[in-house]
Residue, then its C-alpha position, 0 to 999 in steps of 0.5 A: m519782277t526781276q531780282l533787281e526790281t524786287t530788291r529795289a522795291d524792298d529798299a524803297s518800302s523800308g523808307s526813302a532809301i536803305t540806310e548807311e548802316e544797312i548797306v555797309a552791313r551788306a558789304e561786311a556780310m559778304r566778307a567770308r564769301l569774297i575771301d573764299e573766292q579770292a584765288a578764283t577771282e585772281e585766276r579769272s582776272f575779274y570777279s564772277a557773274e555771281t558776285h556781280e549779281a550779289f553786288t547788284d542785288a545789294g545795291f552797291y552799283r546804285l550808291h551814287v545813281p540819282k533817286r529819280y532813276g531808282g538810285l540811293e544817292h548815298d554820300i561820299t563817306t558811305y561809298y568809302k565805307v562800302i568799298m573798304a568793307v568789300s576790299r577787306g574781303c577781296p582787294s581786287s573785287g573792291w577795286m573793280l567794284s569801286l571803279g565800276a560803281g563810282h562813275a555814276q557820280q561823275v555822270a550824274a554830276f556833269y552830264p546833261e539831263q538827256a544823257q542821264d535819262e538815256i544812260f541810267g535808263k528805266d532801271g538805273h543799272f549803271v556800271a562803267s569803267a573809265s580810263f584817262a590812259y588813252e592811245n591813238a584816241l581822237a574825237t572828230p566833230v561831226d553833225g550831232g556829236y563826234l566820231i570816236r576812236g582809240a584804245w584805253h588801258f587800265c579800264s577797271g570794272v569793264p568786264h561787267a560794265t554797261h558803259h565806258l568813260g574815256l578821255v579823248p583828245t580833239k587833236t593829235e599833237d600839242i594836246q592841252i587840257e582844254d582839248l580833252l573830252v570825257v566821252v560815255i561809250p555804250k557797251a555795244q560800241f567798244r571791245r574789251l581786250d583779254n589782257w589783264g592779270d600780269l601785274i604783281g597784284l590786283k590781278g582780279s581787278g578787271s582792269h582790261s583795255v578797251v578798243v573803239e575802232e570808230t563809232f558815233i557818240p552824240g554830243h550830249y554824251v560828251v563833256p569837256f574834262g575841264a568842266m569836271e574840275d570847275g569848283a566855282r559854280p554849281s554843277v549840272g547834277y546839283e541843278l538837276h538833282g538838288n544834292p551836293l553829292f552831284a557837285g564838287r570836283f571829280a578828282a577829289f572823289a576819284v582818288g578816294r575811291l581807290t585809297a578806300v581799297q587800300v584801307g580794306n586791303a590793310q585790314a585784310a592783311i591784319d586779319e590774316f596776320d592775327r590768324l597766323i600768329r594764333e596758329k603758328k609757333t616761333v622758329s626754334i631748333t629745339n621745336r619748343g618755340a612759343l606761340k607767336a601770339h604770346e611773343v612781344d615782337y609779334q604783339r608789337c607788329l599787330g599793335l602798330a599795324t592796327a593803329w596805322t590802319d585804324s588811323a587810315y580808316s579815320i582819315h578816309v572817313q573824314a575825307g569823305d565828310l570834308y568832300m561833302d562839306y566842300a560841295r555843299r558850301q559850293v552850291e549852297e553858299g557860293e564858296p568855291f571848291t578850290d584847288e587847295k581844298e582838292l589838293r588837301l583832300y588828296g594829301q590826306q588820302m595819300t597819307a592814309a594810303r602810306l599808313c596802309w602800306e606800312a601796316g601791310d608791309t609790317v605784317f607781311r614781313a612778320a608773317s614769315t615764309t608761311g605767308a609769303r608762299d604762292g596761293q597764301r592770302m598774306q602774299r596776295y594782300w602784300r602784292d595788291l598793296c605793291a600794285f597800288r604803290t606803282n599807280g602813277i597818280h598816287q605817287h604822293d611825293f611826286r605831287a606834293p609840290a602841287l599843294g605847296q604851289a596852291l598854298l603859295g598862290l603859284p601856278i599849279d602843276f599836278l597832271 
């Protein structure tokens, strides 16, 4: 029996599944190891095979794999808690894990039974990158499926992926939402480029590009993008698995997966600031400066940053609970998971991210030049927060009008 099979058997023997508390504890127990590996992860541009194996054994990739394939089917909130805990040890690793593991929910929710049987397979091990940033991509209908070609950028999680999910248009000009497909491409049919690591931060997130020269993908591996945003009907996944986890709307979860990383990132920066001010003295030309931990300005920074990050954590947990409630109402009570609900979740998650930025920027500034040097954890945490702030889909002020449009009953322009 393999280590994976042994772990799954142990989890199954302890009850219907490992509990939320147990799997979050597994993530928290890895923190010291992940901190020690930060520099190597960044240099490599993705986490190691050993870390991948540890995540596999811990069950992190099975969080949203259906139980019929050996998965755990934990809810959205538990997923967020695991990602926040991993990211507190290494934000790059948390980002890569969150994207690699999170697409199991997408496949289980929206793809037909035949596709799920084949994609999840007998052991349920599924790791998938995904990207909507396509280049020269095209899906050409043929008998039984599509010929797919193209390149996709920012494919976080791809170094250890078993599959890639790519957004593919069915024409090359005047592309509309209805012309877009989400295609599952097995590992043997794509090529990963060695082109990640030059961003200011998240250098170890494994966000390489993927290239497909031209390959055949069967029709049941292809779903219209619009089907993933239909909040008015039960999803294929709910009908198949009977769990509201596999209902709802894709974007409402997708955004939260990455905001969870920012919460862990801010927590990590506060941990490092706490360590530094307990060890360093304030600057004094007489060399008689007090320990920073005893100075009110540093105490204030620690208190503010902690309050902001605690609030972000609470917001994010509540967002996970709300997602599950909206999805349950959709499938059990026929109450649509509306655009307004999705955009309200987005707004809460982006507010949590802003609080994390304020916290991280505050402690980075107060940590002084010592923390800003190359190779220092504080510099790395701040760079990782900066990288998130450049992500196009997470520009809250750019997209806040969409919520206003939903509230006013006007046409929504989000994408």
